[in-house]
C-alpha positions in Angstrom: 0.1 0.4 0.0 1.5 3.3 -0.9 1.8 6.6 1.3 -1.2 8.3 -1.0 -3.7 4.9 -0.6 -3.2 5.5 3.1 -3.7 9.2 3.1 -7.0 9.0 1.4 -8.4 6.1 3.8 -7.4 8.8 6.6 -9.6 11.3 5.4 -12.7 8.8 4.7 -15.9 9.9 6.1 -16.5 6.4 6.7 -13.4 5.6 9.0 -15.5 5.5 12.0 -18.1 3.9 10.8 -19.3 0.5 11.8 -18.0 -1.5 9.2 -21.6 -3.4 8.7 -23.3 -0.4 7.9 -20.7 -0.1 4.6 -21.5 -3.8 3.9 -25.2 -3.5 4.1 -27.7 -5.4 2.0 -30.5 -3.9 0.1 -32.4 -1.1 1.9 -29.6 -0.3 4.4 -27.1 0.3 1.3 -29.0 3.9 1.1 -27.6 4.7 4.6 -24.0 3.6 3.5 -24.2 5.5 0.2 -25.4 8.2 2.2 -22.0 8.7 4.4 -20.0 8.9 1.2 -22.6 11.6 0.1 -20.1 14.7 1.3 -16.7 12.8 1.7 -13.9 14.4 0.6 -12.1 11.4 -1.0 -15.0 9.6 -2.7 -13.0 9.8 -6.2 -10.2 7.9 -4.7 -12.5 5.4 -2.8 -14.2 4.7 -5.8 -11.3 4.0 -7.9 -9.6 1.6 -5.3 -13.0 -0.1 -5.3 -12.9 -0.3 -9.4 -9.3 -0.5 -10.3 -8.7 -3.4 -7.4 -12.5 -5.3 -8.6 -13.4 -5.1 -4.6 -16.6 -7.3 -5.0 -18.3 -6.2 -1.6 -19.7 -3.1 0.0 -20.1 0.5 -0.5 -16.9 2.3 -2.1 -17.2 5.8 -3.2 -20.8 5.9 -3.3 -21.5 2.9 -5.5 -23.1 -0.5 -4.4 -21.0 -3.8 -5.6 -24.0 -3.7 -8.2 -23.2 -0.6 -9.5 -19.6 -0.7 -9.5 -20.2 -4.3 -11.5 -22.3 -2.3 -13.9 -20.2 0.4 -14.8 -17.1 -2.3 -15.2 -19.2 -3.8 -17.8 -20.2 -0.7 -19.7 -16.4 0.5 -19.7 -14.0 -2.6 -19.9 -11.7 -0.7 -21.8 -10.6 1.4 -18.6 -7.1 0.5 -17.5 -7.2 3.5 -14.7 -10.3 4.0 -12.8 -8.2 6.6 -10.5 -7.1 8.3 -13.8 -10.4 8.4 -15.4 -12.1 9.6 -11.9 -9.8 12.2 -11.0 -9.9 13.5 -14.7 -13.9 14.0 -14.6 -13.8 15.5 -10.9 -11.1 18.0 -12.0 -12.9 19.3 -15.2 -15.9 19.5 -12.9 -14.5 21.9 -10.5 -15.0 25.8 -11.3 -11.6 27.2 -12.7 -10.5 30.2 -10.7 -10.3 33.2 -12.0 
């Protein structure tokens, strides 16, 4: 695990959450996704799950089902971290 990987985990909104909440099933997944809503490292978390094909739990605001569907739609992506960070950066307002 690199320093960057450790750093984003320290800033995660879920770092103090009960792990059972994050690995919930069905309707309880909405609560887990709500934790991700304002998380400052949501992009890094989602990239970690997609790049490493993590199968279980809510990561970066997406359930395992949502991540599987995204991976099927975009099998060509080599680095989700690059894709997601680029999308995030282009969506941010430019400073004048």
